[in-house]
N, C-alpha and C positions, 0 to 999 in steps of 0.2 A: 740722612739728617744733615742739615746745612751747617755752615761754618759758625753761625751765631749760636745754634743749639749746642755745638761741641764746646764752644767757649763758655757758655753758661753751665754746661755739665762739669767742665774742668774747674770753674770757679766754685761751684757747689761742693765738689770733692775736696778742694783745698780748704774751704771753710769748715767742712766736717772734720778734716784732719787737725786744723788749728784748735777747734773746740775740744777735740779729744785730748790734745796735748795740754790744754788748759783746764781739764776736768776737775782737778783738785781745787783750783782757784774758783771755778764756777760753783763748786759744791760749798765752799766757804761763803760765797756771795748768797747762795740760796739759804744757808743757815742764818746769815744776817737778815735776809728778808723775813724768815720765819720769826726770829726774835723781834724784829721791828714791827711785824704785824701784831704780835702779842702785846708789846709795849704800847703800840698805838691804840689797841683796844682798851688797855688800862687808862690811857690818857683820855679817851672818849668817855669812859665811865667817870673819871674825875671831873670832866667838863660839865656833867649833869648836876654836880654840886655847886656850880657857879664859877669854877675856875676857868680862866682863859686858856687858849690852846698852848701858849708859851709856858704858862705856869704848870699846866697839867703835864707837859712834856718834861719839864725840869723835875717835877716830883717823880715821874716814872723813871727817869734816868738815875736820880738819886737813890730810889728804891733798889734799882738793879745793882748799882755800885755798892750800896751798903750790904746787900745780901751776898754779893761776891766777896767782899772783904771779910765778912763774918765767916763765910764758908772756908775761905783760904786760911784765916787765922785760927779758927777753932776746930775745924774738921780735918783739913788736909794733913797737918803734921802727924797727929796720932794715926790717921789712916795709912800714911806711908810707912810708919813704923810697923803697924800690924800687917800691912800688905807684904812687906819684906819677909816677915815671919811666916805669913801664909804661903808664899811661894816656896819656902824651905820645908814647911810641914806637909804640904799636899803630896809630894813624892814619897815622903816617909809613910804617909797613910796608905798609899797604894802598895808600898813594900810590905806593910803589915798584912794587907789582904793577900798578897802573894805568899807570904809565910803561912798564913792560915790554910790556903789551898794546898800547899805542899804537905802540911801536917795532916790534912784530911785524906790526902792520897795515901799517906803512910798508915794511917789508922784504919781506913776503910778500903779493903782491896777492891779494885775495879771501880773506884769512885769516879774516875774520868769517863767511864762508860755511861754512868747515870746522868752526869752533868757534862756533856761533851762541849768542848770549845771554850769553857769558862777560863781556863788557864791562859789560853792564847788571847782571849778577849781582854783580860786584865793587863797583859803585857803590851797590848796595842793601845789601850786607853791611856795608860800612864804617861807615855811620852806625848801623846796628843794633848791631854789636859795640861800637862806642864808647859807645853809650847803655847797653848792658847792663853793660859794665865800669864806666861812671860811676855807675850805680845801685848796683852791688855795692860799690864803694869808698865811695860816699856813705853806705851803710848803716853802715860803720864810722867814717866821718869825722864823722857827727852825734853828737858825743861825749856831749852831755847826754842825749839820748833813749836812746842805747844804754846809758849808765851807769844811768839810772833803770830801764830794762827788766831789765838784768843784776842790779841790786840787788833788784828785786821778785822775780825768779826765784830768786835766791840765798836771800832771806829765806823765801820760801814753801817752798823745798826743805828748808831747815834745820828749819822748823816741822813739815813733814810727816814728816821723818826722825826727829825727837826723839820724837814720840808719834803714830804713824800710825793707831792703832786707832780713836780717836774719829771721825776723818774717814772711815775705811773703814766703820765701823758706821753712821755717818750716811748714807752713800751707799746702803748695803744697806737701811736703813730705808725708803727710797723705794719699795721693792718690796713686793708683798703678802706677808703673813706666811708663806704656804705656799711661797713661791719664794725666801725670803731665804737659805736654806742653799745652794740652787743658784746664786744670784747670787754668793755668797762663793766657790764653786768656780770660776765663770767669771772672777772677778777674779784668782784665783790663777793660772789659765791665762794671763791677760793679763800678769801680772807675770813669769812664766817666759819668755814669748815676748819681752817688751820687754828683759829682761836679756840674753837670747841675741842679740837684734838689736844692742844697744848694744855688747856685747863684739865681735861680728863686725865691725861697722862701724868701731870704733876700730882694730882690727887692720888692716883694709883701708886706712884713712886713713893710718896710720903707714907701712905697707909701700909703698903707692903714692907717698906723699910722699917717702920716702927713695930709692926706686928712680928716681923722676923727677928728684930733685935730683942724684943721682950721675950719671945719664945726661946731664943738661944740663951738669954740670960737666965731664964728659969731652969733650962736644962743643964746649965753650967758648962756650956761649950766655950772654949777660949776664943779670943779675938772677935768679940761680939761686934764692935764698931765696924771693923773691916768687912765682916760678912753681911751685916745689916745694910751698910752703905752700898756694898756690891749688889745685894738683892734689889735695893731701890733703883740704882742706876740701870741695871740690866732689865728692869721692868719696862724701860723704854723700847726694848726689842721684843716684840711678841714672838711666841713660839720658841725662839732660840734662847732668849734671856733667862726665863725661869728655869730651863734645864741647866744652863751653865751656872746659875746662882746656887744650886743645891749641891754642886760637887765640892767646893772648898769646905763648907761646914761639915759635910759627911767625912771627908778625909781627915779633918782635924779631930773630929769626935772619935774616929777609929783609934787614934793614938791614946785616947783616954779610956774609953770603955766601948765595947761593941754595941751594947744596948743604946748608948747615946746616938750612935750612927743610925740605928733603926728608928729611934725616936725623932731624929732630925728629918729623916726621909718622910716619916708619917706627918710631921708638923708641916713641912713644906708642901706636901700634897694637899693637906687641909687648907693651907693658905691659898694655894692656887685654885681650889674649889671655891673658896670665899671670893676670890677675885672674879672667877668665871660666872658665878651665879648671883653675886650681890653687887660687887663694884662695877663690873662692865655694864650690866643692864641699867644701873642707877646713874653712873657717872657718864658713860659713853652713849647715852640714849640719843643725844643730839649729834653725835659724830657721824661722818660719812661711813656707811656700811661697806666693808671690803670683804670679799670672799676669802676664807682662810687659805685656800690654795694660791690665790693671787698674792696674798700677803707673803707667804713663804717663798714663792718664786721670785717676787720682787726683792726680798731680802738676800737671796742667793745671788741674783744678778748684780745688785748694788754692792754687795760685799766683794764680788769678783772684780767689778769695774772700778770701784772707788775705795776699796779697803774698809777698814774698821769704821771710819767716819760715815761712809756710805751705808753701813749697816744701821747706824743710829738714825740716819735721815731717810731711810727707805720708805717708811710709812708716810711722812709728809709729801715725799715725791710722788707716791702712789695716789695720795688724796688729790693733789693738784692735777696730776695726769688724768685721773679718772674723771674729774669734773670737766676738763677740757675735751676729753674724748666724748663724754656723754652730751655735753651742751653743743660743742662746735661741730663734731662729726655726726653724732647720731641724730640730735634734734634738728640741727640747722641744715644738714646735707641729706642724710639717709632718709629721715622721716619726710622731709620736704620733697625729696626725690620721688618717693612713693605718692605723696599728695599731688605733686605736679603731674605724675603719670595718670592718676585717677581723674584729675581735672581734664587732662587732654583727652582721655577716653570718653568722659562725659560730654565734652564739647563735640567730639567726633560723632557720638551717638545722637546728640541733639541736632547737629547739622544734617545727619542722615535722615532723621525723622522729619525734619522740616522739608527736606528735599522730596521725600515720599509724599508728604501732605500737599506740597505745591504741585507735584506731578498729578496726584489724584484730582486736585481742584481744576487743573488744566484740562484733564480728560473729561471731567463733568461738564465744564463749560463747552467743550467741543461737541459733546453729545446733545447738550441742550440747544445749541445753535442749529444742529441738524434736524 
């Protein structure tokens, strides 16, 4: 390998290292792109009613700010109050379970032989759940970092929303000239898929949060707002979110009455069945289909690489990545590669057949002259 290739390889390695060090900032930029895409879709919908682009953008930004202010003013203070109580009550709920298991072992000789490993499982789950909940609420309690990140995402979202074309054209310019029109088409597909995913996930979050809150209110479980809002927020994380959302209300219900904990578990299972068989087919019918295994693997990878924020943005990252792989790699390279190979074989067979025909014609002319 020549000196030029070594220099190119070194520059590529340094670029990858810089991107990895800036991964948190790039993730926030991607979040801004997702929000800007959603608000741009809202602005386009408003333009159909006769509004100009500038007016539609202002209405979209004002809607976002009003919703954010209402959420912070009405929901966040009581949520934090109940969340602090939730973090204190969840370990006490697991302590109650541990006491019950100890009593069962004293009342029933050989109980541990019939249900092996349950005692150790409870001891292992308790610190794990406490740590997960602590990290989750610490994400919101670190006010300065969260505020700076939110402001960065908000400012980038507004900048991308006001004039998105220069940024879009700048990204397209990174591709070769012959592929720029195709890159623009792929970006449009990504935009449609992200908008459909955002609409679907917002509907799911609202429905699951309301149904969970009403169910907990009927059952008389304390801290309804915190548990319902937690269930709605974690609905944005497939597979992992619903499992995590059921743990706090069960632990709180254990402190009140054991039957409430069982009832909460049954209700949450029914809610997830409602989501699986009614909400997902109805709401997510236009969403990009992702294999369940690919979804879970992507969540694990994003959580390890980017932390808790990466877990929230794993699905949009997979949606965009899947579209680019399908369109740019599969359709434009692999499928065309096979097509070009077949065309080359067809041309080769055609030329061989024409050569045989010309040879036969030459031989016939020679015999006729004789």
